[in-house]
N, C-alpha and C positions, 0 to 999 in steps of 0.2 A: 387475198387475204381474208379471212371469215369475220363476222362479226361477232364469231365468240371468242375472240380472243378477248374482247373487250371485257368479257367478266371473269375467262381466267386471269385477266390483270388486275381486276377490283377481288377476288377471292384471295389473290396472293401478296393481299394489301392488309394491314390490320384487320381483324375482327370488330368490323363495326356495321350496324344496320343500314342496309342501300336502299332500300322499299321498305313502306309502310302503306296501308291497306285499311277502315274500316278499325283501327285502331291494335291492328297486327302488325310485323315488323317479320323483315326475315334478312338475315345478315350477306353475303356475297359468296359466304362458303353454302351457307343450306340452297340458297338460290342456284348454285353450281349443281349441288346437289339435285336440289329436281329437278334442274331443265335434264342432265345428266339421265336421269330414270325416263322422264318422257321422251329423253331421244328414242331409249331403244324400242319404246313404243311405236313415233310419227316414223320412223324410218321404213316400215313397213305400209306407209302410203304414199299417195303422189303429192301429194302435200298438207297441209293444216290450214284449215281453216277457223278464226277464232270470231265467238259469233255472241260477247257477250260486252258487258262494261268495262274499267276500267278496276283491278281488281289485280290479288297477288300474283295470279295465275298467267297474267298477259307477258309479262318478262319471262316467266317460268314457259310458257310457250313459243315466243319471241329464240330465246336463247336456246329451245331443245327443239327445234325444227332448224334451226340455223347448224348446230353438231348434228343434225341427223342427215343435214344436207338436203333438205327439201324447199319448197315456198311457202313464209308464212303471210295469210291471206286474212287481216283482218275486215271485216263485214260489218254492216250499218247494221245493228241488232233493231234498230227504229224501224225498217223499211216492211211492208205489206206482207202477204202469204206468199202473192204471185212471183212482186220483184224478187222476193229471197230465194225461192224455187228456182228462178232463171239466172243466177246466178250461181246457186248449187251448182246448176247441171253446169255451168262449165268447167265444173272440177271433177271429173269423175275418179274414183278409185281417193280420195280427199277423206279424213279425218276433221268431221265437225266437231268444237267443240262449243257446246251450248250451256248456259248459264245455268244449269244444276252441274257440270262437267269440272267445273272450277275450282271447286274446296278442294277437290281429291287428287288434281293435278298439284295441289301445293303441300300436299301429305310428304315430305322428305321421309319421313319415317317409317311409313307403311313397307308394307310386304312387297318385295318385287317381282312376285312371280308371274306377273301379268305382263311382265317388258321382259326385252331380250335387250340386252349388253347393248352403250352406243353403238359403238363400234369405234373405228379412226375416225376421227375430224374430218367432212374436207376441206379444203383449201384451196380452191379457182375461186379467184378473183372473179370470173365471169360470171360464177353459178348466181341463179336468181334465188335474191335473197327475200324477199318480199315483195306481194302484186297490191298494189290499192287501189280500188274502186273510185276514178276521182269521183266530184260529187254531182255532176251533170247539173249544172244549173242552165245551159242552154242546147242540150241534147242530154242523149243518153249514157250512164258511167262508159268508159272505158278504163281497159286493166291498164294500168299505166305499173309496167317493169322496174326493178332497182335491184341492182345485182351489186354483189357486196362491195366489191373496188367503188360502186357508187358513195356507200353508205360509210365506208371508211376515208374515202377523198376529204368528207365532207367534217368527219371528224377531226383527221389528220390536220386538216389546213384552219380548221379557226378554233380546234381545242388545245387546253392545255391539259395533260396527263393525270390525277392526282392534285391541281391545284386550288380546290375547292372546299379541303377537309372542313369539315364543323359548319359547312353550309347545308340548307336543306330549302328542295325545292315544291312549290304545290303544283302538281297538274291536273288540270279539268277539264282540258279539253277531250272529247271522245277518243276512243283506241283507235279508231278506222280514220282518223285521219291523220297525214302526215304531220303534224305537230307530237303528237299521240307520241309519234312511232321514235323521232327522233330526240323528244325532250329524255325519253328514255334511253338511249343510248348517249347523248352527250352529256347528260348528266351524272349519270355511271362510268362516263370515262373520264372529266373530270373530281367526279368524288365527293359528290353532293349527293345528300337522302333525301328520297325522292319519295314524297307524299300524294297518295291517288284520293280523289273526291269522285264517288261512285254516282255520283249525280250533283250538277251545279245549281245552289243556292245562294242570292249575293251575302243572307245573314249568315248562312255556312260556311263559307268562303271566307267571309272576315273573322270570325271565332276559330275558323280553324288555323288561318295565319296567326295569329297570337295565340292558342293553343299548343301546335308543332312549332312556334318561334321561325316560322318560317322565312327567307332570307330573300329568295326569288321564287317569281311565281311567271305564266305564261296564260294571257286572254284572248278571246276574238272580239270583235269589237260589241258585240251584243251583252255579252258578258260582262264590259267594262262598264259599258251606260246604266247597267243595270246595279252593278253594287255602287256607283255614284251614285244614283237615283238612292241608294240603302242607307248611305250616311247624313246623319241627319247634321250635322254642323258642317264645319270647314277641315276638319281634321280627321280623318279616318283611324286615326288612333293606333298604327299600327309602326313603331317607329324600325322595327327590327328590317323589314322588308327591305330591303337595297336595289333589289329591281325588279321593274314589273315589263314584261316586251308581251307587246300585242300587232295582232296581225291576223290576216287571213281571210279579211275583205276590207272594203274602206272604213273607217271610222271617220265620224261627222267631228269637224273644227270643235263646237261647242262640245260636247263630250270631251274632247280631251283634253280642252282648256280647263275643265270642268274637276276633271280627270290630276290636273297639275298641280290643284291648289288643293286638294285633300290627300292627295297623296304629298307631302311637302322634302320628304325626304326621301323616298324614294328618286331610282335614277332610270328614266323611261325609254324602251329602247323597240323602235318598229320594225319588226322584220317583214321581208319580204321573199317569199317564196312559194315554187309550184311543185306539187307529187313531185313532177318528172323532173324536178331540179334536186329533190334528195332534199329539199326544207331547204332554205334560207339562203339566199346568194345577193342579197343586199338589205344594212340595216342604218338606222338613224338612232346615233346612240347618243347618251345623258347630256353628251356639252352640247349635242346640237339641240336637246330640244332646251335647254335653260339661258343656254345663248339666244334662241330661236323667238322664246315667251319673251325673254328681257331687252329685247333689240325695239327700237324705234324705225325701223329703216326696210324698206316694204319687202327689198327681196332676201333681207334676213328672212325675219318672220314669216314669208311664204315657208320654210321649208320646213315647219311643223309639219303640212301637206306632204311633204317628200317620203320614200319610205330611204333615205339616207344613201350611202355611196356603195359598190359592191365590195365584197367579202374578199380575201382574199384567194387567189386559184382562182378569182372568176371576171368574167370579162361580159361587155353588157357594151351593145351595138345597138341604136336609131337609126330604121329603115321606113325609104320609101314604101308607097304600093309597087313600085315599081325595080323595087330592090338596091335600090342606090343609100350609100349611107349622109344622113342627114348631118347638117350643122347643129352645134351647142344650142339649145331653144327651141329650136324647130320640131314639132310636134312628128309620132310614126309609129310604128312598129316597132316591137322592146324585140330582141334575139340577143341567147345569152349563150356562154360557153365556156366550159370548166372540166377538170375530169368528174366532179361530181354528176353531172350534168347527164342524166340517163334519156328521156327524149322517146324512150320505146311505149308501144302497146302491141302487147301479146308480140307476136314477130317481126316487126314493123317498128321502122326507128325514122321518127322523123326529123332526124337530123339532117343538116343541108351538109352538101359536099365540104362544106370546110368546119366540120363539126359546130355547126351553130344552130340553136333550138330555136325554134320559132314560137316563143312565148304566148301568142296571140295578144298580147295585152298593146294597150294605148299605151305611149309616153312618149318622157323628151328627157334629156341630159340638159343638166345648167352648167355653165362654163367653167364648173369647181367639179363635177362629177357627182352633183345629185340626182336623183332619178324621181322623177314624177310619172307617177300612172293616172292614167285620165280613164280607165276604164278599157273594155274588152271589145276587140276590133268585131264580134260578132253583135255585141250591143248598138252599132253604130245606127243612126235614124238619118236615110237618105227624104229629105223632104224637098221638096223641087229641084230635086237634084245638086244639093248643097249635105255634104256628109259632117252630121249631129253629133257628140258624142255625149252621153245622155251627164254622162258626172259631173262638167261643166256648169249645168243647167242643174244639175239637187243640192251643189255646193250654194249656192245662190240661194236655192228654195231652204237650204237649211240653215239658210244667216236669219230668215225670216223669225222672228220673234213665237209666231203662233207656230210654226212647224216642227215636231221630232224627228219625222224620218221622213224622205221621198227615195220614189225612184220615177226615171224619167222612163215611156217606152214611146213606141211609133206602133199605131192601127194604122191600116190598111184606109188609102184617100184615095178617089176619083180623079180628083183636082192638083194635089200635091206629090201622089203615088202612097205618102205617106203625112197623119198627121201629130201633133205632138201630145200626149197625155202626160199630167202629171197624176200620178197619186201620193196621198199625202197622208200621216199619221200628225193629228194635229186637228187645229181650227182655225178660220178664218174667212173671211170674203174671198170670195173666189176670184172676182174682178181686181181687189184689190192686191191678191196675190201675181195675179198677173201684170198688177200695174208694179210691182214692188222689183218685175221678171226685167220687164222690158225696161227700166230706167238703168237696168247695171247690164244689161246686152241687149243686142239688135234685136228687132219685132219678130225673124224669123225665128229665134233659137227661144220665142216665149210660147210657152204651153198654149195647146189651143184650148185643152180642155183640163180642168182641174176637180179630180174624184179624191173623198174622203176615204178614209177606212181605217178602223178598230187597228190594224195591225198590218205588217206585208208580208208574203210569204218571203219562207227564207230557210235554208241550212241550219240541220244543229249547229255547223262551226259557223254561222250568219252572214252566209253568202246570198245574195237578195236573187230569188229567183225569178228573173224575170220573163222568161215562158209561161210560167202560170199564169201571172198579171195577163200576158197577150191574150192567151189563149181565153181568159174570163171575158178582158173588155170588148175581145173581138166579138165573142158570143153574145154582149149584149150592146153591141153596136153603140160604145160610148164615146 
């Protein structure tokens, strides 16, 4: 199977706009024509590297690469010249599409004398469809390979073709993120019109939702927090917005609870997945959110902090460091398995002999199968021989009225191995904040040092760059 079949299916349906950006739209037939024309040009290259923002050219380039049988590689256009040059050097013979090239790619009525016929469509499901570079929050970015069969398995297991006619979705996540890719594929497959924002601004986002009659949207937590702050009262006044998905990083509980209040007519969906899993593998749906928010039972209300239950076709196990499956409620390492799971970097597979992928996330499953993510295994702090997950401490800090954002890291210490440093955005007395944590957690999990910053270093998709903080604080002997 080849993901271009999604475009073929859409083009065979009724004539309607399927994608909109900056006031211009393309129908499925127009998009298919532009993709076919692009494919004739692309097939002379080893890959197609997309180096631009959200644009009508993004789906043209993705489907054009699929039709040409070459990998599509969306790159972070915000990277510095040295970082970009290093990534470009990994793809000799590739065609690089930069911002200045995008408008011409969409010109379906232009003369096609610069392009060869697209040729026969390759249908090898094992062919590489997309290469996405991971965000590199703890190390250098790795090239995650997604084959056509992984992406098609995600769509066929989770979406229903043409079921969402008349609906529209707003995409403001960047095109080099897995959510940008799968938002395009899943919404086109299900029949929603896709509306792109080239840059995110909370006021512009709200205005676009109203103007374009948006029914569905997906945000990362930093975007959601900024939108919530931009709403002056207790109602965002977007009654047609039926579904709001969020994910990509941990969402502070106060932000989520405020969002649930200001979007009273909207169903919230927490989606958990990784680049290597071809998007979402677990979802906390609207009913789960409403039930948890209204409940006075601690175990039920706690589910607002979960990422939900596995999607169809996905299995999840929690294992100990020794590799043994642990009981419900016990923390450990999250392993996943399913047809959509790639777990492949370059020519190397990270899957074990049973086909399980080690996410390197720490988590637990409760007795009802709800998954809780408690941070990255790479983030674990070892203090005096005790393994400490920063997320547990960060949740307590975020409950403090003076703290808006929190990051807990370990820095070298000659006595304890590592000591705990909490880097906070907000205000308050450091000793009082330490007492706050000590009253709710034991003293070994109380930060030794409190540091305030104007902001925390994050990727464009909201993931915390802990290695930046660690490097900074190690150099300053915090």
